[in-house]
N, C-alpha and C positions, 0 to 999 in steps of 0.2 A: 601171327598166327590169330585167326579172328575171334575177339573174348566173346563167350556165353552170353546171351540174355539177360539181361537183368534179372534179378528173384523178383516175383512178382507179389506187388501187394492188394490190388482189383485193377478193375479194368471199366471204363467208360465210354461207354461209345454204341451209337444209333445203328438199330436194324435199319438197312436198306430193302426193303422187299422188291422181289425182279420175279416174275413170270413171264418163260416163253412163248410167244402166243405162236402157233402152227395153224395152217391152212390145212381146212379139210382135203382130205385125198380124192379125186373124183372117180366115178364109178367108169371104167371100163365099159362101152358098148360091145353087147352081145351080138356075134356073127348069125345074121339070119340061119334061123332052123336051129339054132342048136337050144339043145334042150338043159334048162336049168340043172346042175348038180344037188344032190341030196346033201342034207345040211349035211352029214358026216364025212361027205366027201369034198366038202368046199376046204381051200388052202386056208390056213389059220390068218389071221396076218401076224404083221411084224410083232415083236412085241416092243410097247413102249419103253424105251432109254427109261430108267429110274429118276424120283427127282434127286437133286443132292439138298442135303440137308444143312443148310449154310449157318454154321455157328454166326452169334454174332459178337460176342464177349471173348477177351483173346485171353482172360485165366482160363476160360474153361474150353476153350478150346488147346490147351497148352495142356490143361489137366486131362483131357479125354484123346490128347495124342501121345502122351505119356505113357497112361495105364494099359492103353492098347497095343504100343509101340505101332506106332503108325507116324507118317510125315506128316505135317501137320501144313497146308498149304492156305498162306493167304493170299486175298482177293484184296490189293487195295483200292478203293474206286474213288471220283470223280462227283463235283456238282455233274449235275445234266445238262450243264452245256457244256462239256467237254469229248467233243464229238469224237477222236478216237478208243476215251474210254467206253463209252455210250455203244461204239458198232463192237467193240470187243466181246462187249458184255452180250450182245442180243445175236452177234455172230457167229463167236468162237466159242464161249459156254454153253448154250441152246445146243450146240453142234450133237447130235447121237452118242456117236463115238467116246465125243470128248466126258459126255456125261456117265459115258458106262466108267471110263479109265477113277474120273474124281471119284464111285464112290470105294477106292483101294484108299483115299486118303479122308484124313479129318479135314475137313476147309471152313474157313472163317471168312468173312465179309466185313471189312469194317471200311470206313471214308479215312481219306488220308489225315483230319483233324482229332483219329483219335486217341485219348491220352492213356496212359498206364501210369500207377504209383509205385515208384522203387525207394529201396532204404538203400542210401550208401555210409554204412556205419550206422550213428544213430540219427541220422537225417532222413525224412522222407522226402520224396521230391515228386511230380506229376510231368511229365515229357509226354511230347506226339510219339508214337511209338515208331511213324516213318521218319523221324529225327534220329532214334537211334542207330550209334556206329556198324550196328549188322545191317544195316537196310540204308547204307551209304551208297552203295552200286545203285538202287531204288530211284535217283536224284529226286527223290521230292516228288516222283510222279505218284498216277496211279498204275497198278500192274498186278505180276502174279510174284511171290517169293513164298520159296519152301525152306522149311527146319525139318533137320533129320530128327524123330525121333522111333527110328526101327530098329536102328543099329549100335544098340546100347553101348556095344564094348569097341566103338570106331574112334576114333579122336575126334569126327566131328559131329558125335551125338550132339543132341542141343546146337546145334549151329546153324545157321541161314549158308543151306549148300544150294540154293538158284536166286536171281533175281533175275527178271524182265521187265523193266520201265515201260511203260508205254508212252511212245512218241510218235510224233509226223512219222521219223522215218524208221523205228524200231515196231513192227507189227506184228502182230502172231495171228495168223490163219488158225484151221482148226485143225489142219494137218501138221503144224510146230507147234499147236501146243500139243501134240498127241505125241510129240517128240518132246516134247517137256518132261510130260510127265510118265514116260518112259526111260530114261535118262538112266544108269546104273548108278550105286550107289558110289560116293567118293568126296569130294571137295568140291568149294564154289568152283575154283580156278577150272578142275579138271572137268566137271560136269559143265561148266558155260564153253570149252575148248570142244568136246565131243559136241555137244547140241551145235555148234557152229560147223561143224564137220557133216553133223548127218544133215542139216537143212542146206546145202549147198544143192545150186540146181541139177548140177550133175549129179546127184545122188554118189559120192563115193562111197567104197566099201568098207575102209577099214575097218570101221567099227563095228561091223558084222561076225565079228569070231568073239572069243572070250577077252574081258578085260582083265587082265593079268599082274598079279600085284606086285611082282617084284618090275614089272617094266612100268608100273604106274609110280613106281619109288625113282625109278630112273631118271623118268623123265622128270621126278618134281626138280631132283637132284642134278641134272643139268641145268636145266629152266630156272634154276635158284645160281647154280653157275654163270652161266649168260648175263643172270640180269646183275650181278654181282660187280663183275671186271665189264661190263657194261659191254657187250660185244657177242652177236651173235657167231655161233657158227661151232663145227664139230668137234670141238675140242677135246684131245686126248682122246680122238675116238680108236686109235687101234687098240690103247690098252683098254678100253672101258667094252670095247665090241669080244673083244675075251675072257671078258669079266661076265655079260650079261648073256653070251650066248651061251656060256657054260651052266646058267642057270635055268636055261629053257626048255621046256620037257621036248621029249619026242625027236631031237635031233635035229629042232628048228636052230636058225641064224636069224642076228638081229640085223634090223635097217633101222636106219634114224633119215626124223625130216627134222628143222627147225626154221624157224624164222623169229620176226618180230614188228610191232607197230610202228604206226606215227606215235613221236612223240605223246603226252596230255591227253591220249585217247581212253575212256574208259574203257572195264572189263569186257562187256558183250561186243561190243564196236571193235574192240583190239584183238578179241576174238573170230571175228568176223574177216578183220583185215587180214589176219594171219592165213587162215584157210586160203581165203583172195592171193594171196603171197604166193603161197604152194602153188596154184593153178596154174600162175606163171612161169613154172619151172618144169619143162620137163621131166626130167630128173624125181623132184621134190613128189609130182603129182602123179606120175606111175606108183610111187608105193603108198599115197593117201587113196589114190583112187581100187586100190588092190584091195582083195580080201586075204586077209592074213586069221590064223587059227587064235593068234594074240594079238592084243596091243595095247599099247598103255599111250593116255595122252594127259602133259600138265604146262601150265604158263606162271611166268610169276613177273612182278614188274619190277625194272631198275631203281635206282634214285637220280635215273634222268630224265623219269616219269614214262619210258617205253617198254612196253610187256615184251616175253620173248618165251617163246611156245616151242614147245618140242615134243615130237610120234618118234614112240618106237614101236616096232612092230616084231613080230617073229613068222620067219617063211623058210618053207623048205629049199634047201640046197639047189 
């Protein structure tokens, strides 16, 4: 289980100003002879999406997220010559629907070299935030990370539950960013695999239903089992099928998909690869693309560097 982020003594970061430039909308030409409408009858212009209150101090952002019970979104930025990072900031984070969703988060923008002061025992030390083990899957790159301060009773409270580094290969359009911001509550591995399903080009619908805690737990346990034995498969499915189905609501029956990544892939790439492998199997894809009333997804990494994924669904007989 990933460790909680260290107790904060202070943060020393620089605020990077950002303003989105919008082109003025041109006025439509009136048809000949059309009288201008009275002021009271004219259509009201669309409301401008709110500006995001980007904080620049890690300690202040954590305190705000904890006190308000909100998710903390961290935007790690890179120097101005990092083209993918600059494009993401200008094209994705300034998109109106993204800005609207960001109002539900506490938002922090800091540079990759930002440091925090921590204490381990009696020793005080300063580290770069991006180098903390909680952000390992950020690959030292700019991008988006999310810490859950919204679900106080959950085991992932105060932990990083999303890591989306920006690289030449990993890019997030406004549509993908909206998926990130709308992911259900859960662990890092659960949310990453659900993201990979929801952003597949064919838009599979298996995550359109309700996330079922029992199916999530079963998916996590079977993924751990595959990782432990380092072998993909529906191991002991007959026994598990009856147990899982018994706990499903409303006469639903369980179905399952399994997949594995290539060795050595990082979490996000592995999740995308597992969904791609499901697409190559007609039987698995028929389950992943179908809409189910309830679902659960998770993935775990084996000692061989392979990630093992499991999807479980409740469907009608």
